[in-house]
N, C-alpha and C positions, 0 to 999 in steps of 0.2 A: 581596507573595505570600509565605504560608507554602509550604513541600514537601510536607504534606499538599492542601493549598487546590487545588494546579498538579495534586501526582496526579489527584485529583476531574474539576479540570475536564481536562483532554487525556485518561481518560475516558469523560466525558460527551460529546466532541467525536467521541474515533473510535467510543464507539453509536451516537452521531448517526449520521457514520455508516458504518456496517457496516450500520444498517438501510434505510438510503440505495440498496447499493448491496447486490448488481446485479443492474440492468435484461436479465432473462432474458430469450429468445425462447423462447418451449413448447411451440417449432418445436425445438428442439436436441436431439441425439441422447442418451439418458438419461445414462450413463457422463460425457461431458461436461458435463452440465449442474448432472450430483448431485455431480465434482470441483467446478467451477465454486464451487456451494455453498460443496461444501468448503474452501475456501481463503477464500471472504468468513468464512467461519467461524472463522480462524482464521490471520490474512491478520497478526494482529500479533504472533503465536508465531516465539520465534525459530528451532524445528525443523523450517518447513516452508518444504520444500526439493519439486521435484519427484520427486526419491526417496522419501519421506514421503506424498507424493498415490501414486503408481505401491502401494507398500505397502499404505496405507489401503485402495484402490480396489484393490487384486490384477490389478497390473496386470503382465500379463510383454512384449504384444511391443510391439514399438519404435516401434514410428511411432502411439502416442498421441500425442507434442506435434504428430506433424505432424496429426494430427483435431483433437486440442482447436485446432492455432490457422486450419485451417478452416472450424472453428463461430462462432471468437471472433476471431478475429486475430493473436489472439498466440498465442506459441510458454508450456505454462505456466512456465517462469520466468518470460521478460516479463509475462506477464499480472500475477505476485505482484508486481511490478516496475512494473507501470503505478499497479494498485489502492494501491501502499504510498505513489504520491508524491501519487500523490491525494489523499490522507486527508495529506502532509506540510504538503500547500497549503492547506488547512484551518486547520494547526497553527499552522506559520508565521502565517498568514493572522487570526487568535485574536487578541486583542488583550490578551485576560486572561494572555496565554500568549505578552505577549516580550522575557523576561525568559530564556524560556529558550534552551536553547547549541541549539547547532543537534546537539551529539551523545545530547544527552537528549533528543529529535527524533527520531536514528535507532534510542535505542536502545527508546522510546516505540512503533513503527514495525515491530520485530523485526530492530535490523540488529542483529548484537553489536561490528562494528568501520564510524564514524565515517566512515571514508576511503570505503569499500564505497558506502554510501548517498550520500555527495556527489558521488562516482562519476557515478551510479544518477540520479540527481538532474539532474544535469549531461545527460547522455545523453539522460535520461527529453523534458528542458522547452530544454538549450542552454541554463542560466546555473547557477551556482550556487547553491543553499541562498538563500544571502545576499545574495545578489546582483540571485536571484529576490524578493523579501522587502520589498531595498528599494524597487526595481520599485513594487511592490503598491503601498508607502505612497505613494511621490510620483504614483501615482494617481490612488488617494485621494483626495489635500489635490487635484489637479483640479476 
């Protein structure tokens, strides 16, 4: 598959992913709900950080991360990582993208550094991206 087609498949996968998430409770405080929606809208951008989130919403208090965690179960940083890893699994599962490198996937998800993606994936799932992909393939064969 040529690079342009790969890019289109990646974009379609990630757009579909973004349409499915978030499934946010309607009883979230407005600030938390808006922050979560913003994260999902910008999930694959390289400059999405807790600092950029605070700047976007003019959040000055230091307890925002604790408040966010109380309502979502994740700190903002972990929330970003969690949803990026879910998207990574979707890309790793896609048969049309089998020849993508882990670095390509990391970059598509907003990671500038492959090692950071790899460490986050390992911490979130207990296995490396390649191990996860191999395990998924083996389960499909059964």
